[in-house]
C-alpha positions in Angstrom: -5.6 -18.6 -5.2 -6.3 -16.1 -2.3 -3.3 -14.2 -1.3 -5.2 -12.2 1.4 -8.0 -13.6 3.5 -9.8 -11.8 6.2 -12.2 -13.9 8.3 -14.7 -12.4 10.8 -12.5 -9.3 11.3 -13.7 -6.7 13.8 -11.9 -3.5 14.9 -12.9 -1.5 17.9 -11.3 1.7 19.1 -11.9 2.4 22.8 -11.3 5.5 24.9 -12.5 6.2 28.4 -15.6 7.9 27.1 -16.4 6.2 23.8 -16.2 3.0 21.9 -16.0 3.2 18.0 -16.6 0.1 15.8 -14.4 0.8 12.8 -14.9 -2.6 11.1 -17.6 -5.1 11.7 -17.5 -8.8 10.7 -15.4 -8.3 7.5 -15.0 -11.4 5.4 -12.9 -10.8 2.3 -10.7 -12.7 0.0 -8.3 -11.1 -2.5 -6.8 -13.3 -5.2 -3.2 -13.3 -6.2 -2.7 -10.8 -9.1 -6.0 -9.0 -8.5 -6.4 -5.2 -8.5 -9.1 -4.4 -6.0 -10.6 -1.0 -5.2 -12.0 -0.2 -1.7 -14.7 2.5 -1.8 -17.0 4.1 0.6 -17.7 7.4 2.4 -15.2 9.1 4.7 -15.0 7.3 8.1 -16.4 4.0 6.8 -13.3 2.0 7.7 -11.4 1.9 4.4 -8.1 3.1 5.8 -8.5 1.0 8.9 -9.0 -2.0 6.6 -5.9 -1.2 4.6 -3.8 -0.7 7.8 -4.9 -4.1 9.0 -4.1 -5.8 5.7 -0.7 -4.1 5.8 0.0 -5.3 9.3 0.3 -1.7 10.6 -2.7 -2.4 12.9 -4.2 -5.5 14.4 -7.9 -6.5 14.5 -9.8 -6.7 17.8 -11.0 -10.1 16.7 -10.9 -12.3 13.6 -8.0 -13.6 11.6 -5.9 -12.4 8.7 -4.0 -14.8 6.4 -1.5 -13.4 3.9 0.3 -15.7 1.6 -0.7 -18.7 3.7 0.7 -17.2 6.9 -1.7 -16.4 9.7 -0.3 -13.1 10.9 -1.9 -13.2 14.4 0.7 -15.8 15.3 3.6 -13.5 14.6 5.4 -11.3 17.1 6.4 -7.7 16.3 9.7 -8.6 14.9 8.3 -11.2 12.6 5.5 -8.9 11.5 8.0 -6.2 10.6 10.2 -8.6 8.6 7.2 -10.1 6.8 5.8 -6.6 6.0 9.2 -5.5 4.7 9.5 -8.4 2.3 6.0 -8.8 1.1 4.0 -5.6 1.3 4.7 -2.2 -0.3 2.8 1.0 0.7 1.8 4.1 -1.3 0.1 6.9 0.6 -1.9 10.0 -0.4 0.6 12.3 1.3 3.7 10.5 -0.1 5.4 10.2 3.3 8.8 11.0 1.9 11.5 12.1 4.3 12.4 15.7 3.3 16.0 15.5 4.5 16.8 12.5 2.2 17.2 12.7 -1.5 15.2 10.6 -4.0 17.7 7.7 -4.0 17.9 7.6 -0.2 14.1 7.7 0.2 13.7 4.9 -2.3 16.4 2.7 -0.7 14.9 2.8 2.8 13.1 -0.5 2.7 16.3 -2.3 1.7 18.2 -0.5 4.4 16.1 -2.4 6.9 16.6 -5.8 5.2 19.5 -7.9 6.2 21.8 -9.4 3.6 21.5 -6.6 1.1 24.8 -4.9 0.4 25.2 -1.2 -0.4 26.2 -2.1 -4.0 23.0 -4.1 -4.4 20.9 -1.2 -2.9 22.5 1.3 -5.3 21.8 -1.0 -8.4 18.2 -1.7 -7.4 17.5 2.0 -6.8 19.0 2.9 -10.2 16.9 0.2 -11.8 13.6 1.1 -10.3 14.0 4.9 -10.8 14.9 4.4 -14.4 11.8 2.3 -14.9 9.6 5.1 -13.4 11.4 7.9 -15.4 13.1 9.4 -12.4 16.8 8.5 -12.9 17.6 12.2 -13.6 16.1 13.1 -10.2 18.1 10.7 -8.0 20.0 13.5 -6.1 17.0 15.9 -5.8 15.1 16.3 -2.6 11.3 15.9 -2.2 10.9 19.7 -1.9 12.3 20.1 -5.4 9.8 17.7 -7.0 6.2 18.1 -8.3 3.4 16.2 -6.6 3.4 13.6 -9.4 7.1 13.1 -9.2 6.8 12.6 -5.4 4.2 10.0 -5.9 6.3 8.2 -8.4 9.2 8.2 -5.9 6.8 6.8 -3.3 5.8 4.0 -5.7 9.5 3.3 -6.4 10.0 3.0 -2.7 7.0 0.7 -2.4 8.3 -1.8 -5.0 12.1 -1.6 -4.4 11.9 -4.7 -2.2 9.9 -6.6 -4.9 6.8 -7.2 -2.7 3.9 -9.3 -4.0 1.3 -6.9 -2.5 1.0 -3.1 -3.0 -1.4 -1.2 -0.8 -2.3 2.3 -2.0 -4.3 4.7 0.1 -5.8 7.4 -2.1 -2.7 7.5 -4.3 -4.1 10.2 -6.6 -5.9 12.2 -3.9 -3.3 15.1 -3.9 -2.7 15.1 -7.7 -4.4 16.8 -10.6 -6.2 14.6 -13.2 -3.2 14.3 -15.5 -0.8 13.4 -12.8 -3.4 11.1 -11.3 -3.8 9.2 -14.5 0.0 8.8 -14.8 0.0 7.2 -11.3 -2.9 4.9 -12.2 -1.1 3.9 -15.4 1.9 2.9 -13.3 -0.2 0.9 -10.9 -1.9 -1.0 -13.7 1.5 -1.7 -15.2 2.7 -3.1 -11.9 -0.4 -5.3 -11.8 -0.6 -6.5 -15.4 3.1 -6.8 -16.2 4.6 -7.7 -12.8 1.6 -9.7 -11.5 1.5 -7.7 -8.2 -1.6 -7.8 -6.2 -2.9 -4.2 -5.6 -5.4 -3.0 -3.1 -6.4 0.6 -3.5 -8.5 2.8 -1.3 -10.1 5.5 -3.5 -13.0 8.0 -3.7 -12.6 8.2 -7.5 -15.3 6.1 -9.1 -13.9 6.3 -12.6 -10.5 5.0 -11.5 -12.1 2.3 -9.4 -14.1 1.0 -12.4 -10.7 0.4 -14.2 -9.7 -2.2 -11.6 -10.8 -5.8 -11.4 -13.2 -5.5 -8.5 -14.8 -2.8 -6.3 -15.4 -3.6 -2.6 -17.7 -1.1 -1.0 -17.9 -0.3 2.7 -20.4 1.7 4.8 -20.1 2.3 8.6 -17.5 -0.4 8.9 -19.4 -3.1 7.1 -18.8 -4.6 3.7 -21.9 -3.8 1.7 -21.0 -4.9 -1.8 
């Protein structure tokens, strides 16, 4: 069963002087529980594709259906709520807030979700940080952590709301090979044990070959 469907998706960025076609006629289906790698040279549209799937950007034309909901029919408030409940994000640069400690960073998605008490947030944060081996770092700040620890905090934040879909944009790009493998092991665990659908943009061919499927892009077009 397809959990993500893109049909005839195009994305054009326009300025007064130039028009850039970032994605051209993309048709893609990702099945529930699949781990998919998106590959291609820099500037080929990979991150644009991930932003569109994650509802952080909208296509110029075409339709996106996620979990049977056609997202083009949603207003901004509906998109935000849908994204908060169903999609988790992991970025290359972690995107942790330096002034918040680990527990506060991880709790952020639940802070924007109605009906979740402070007690529930605290319990969920403790649970997910224990799972990722970071319970002893709850009161530390991002500047006190290694790169690998920061990325594990980012993963904890991505899954705290129990999303069905995790989008990872170069999640090992800022890590050495050992830390990078640890992050990949966590992503595979989330996929195999939890059944989460994972879409990962990567330049790492060996890591991509460990996933269920590789989708390759070139100049905004899906080529394989």
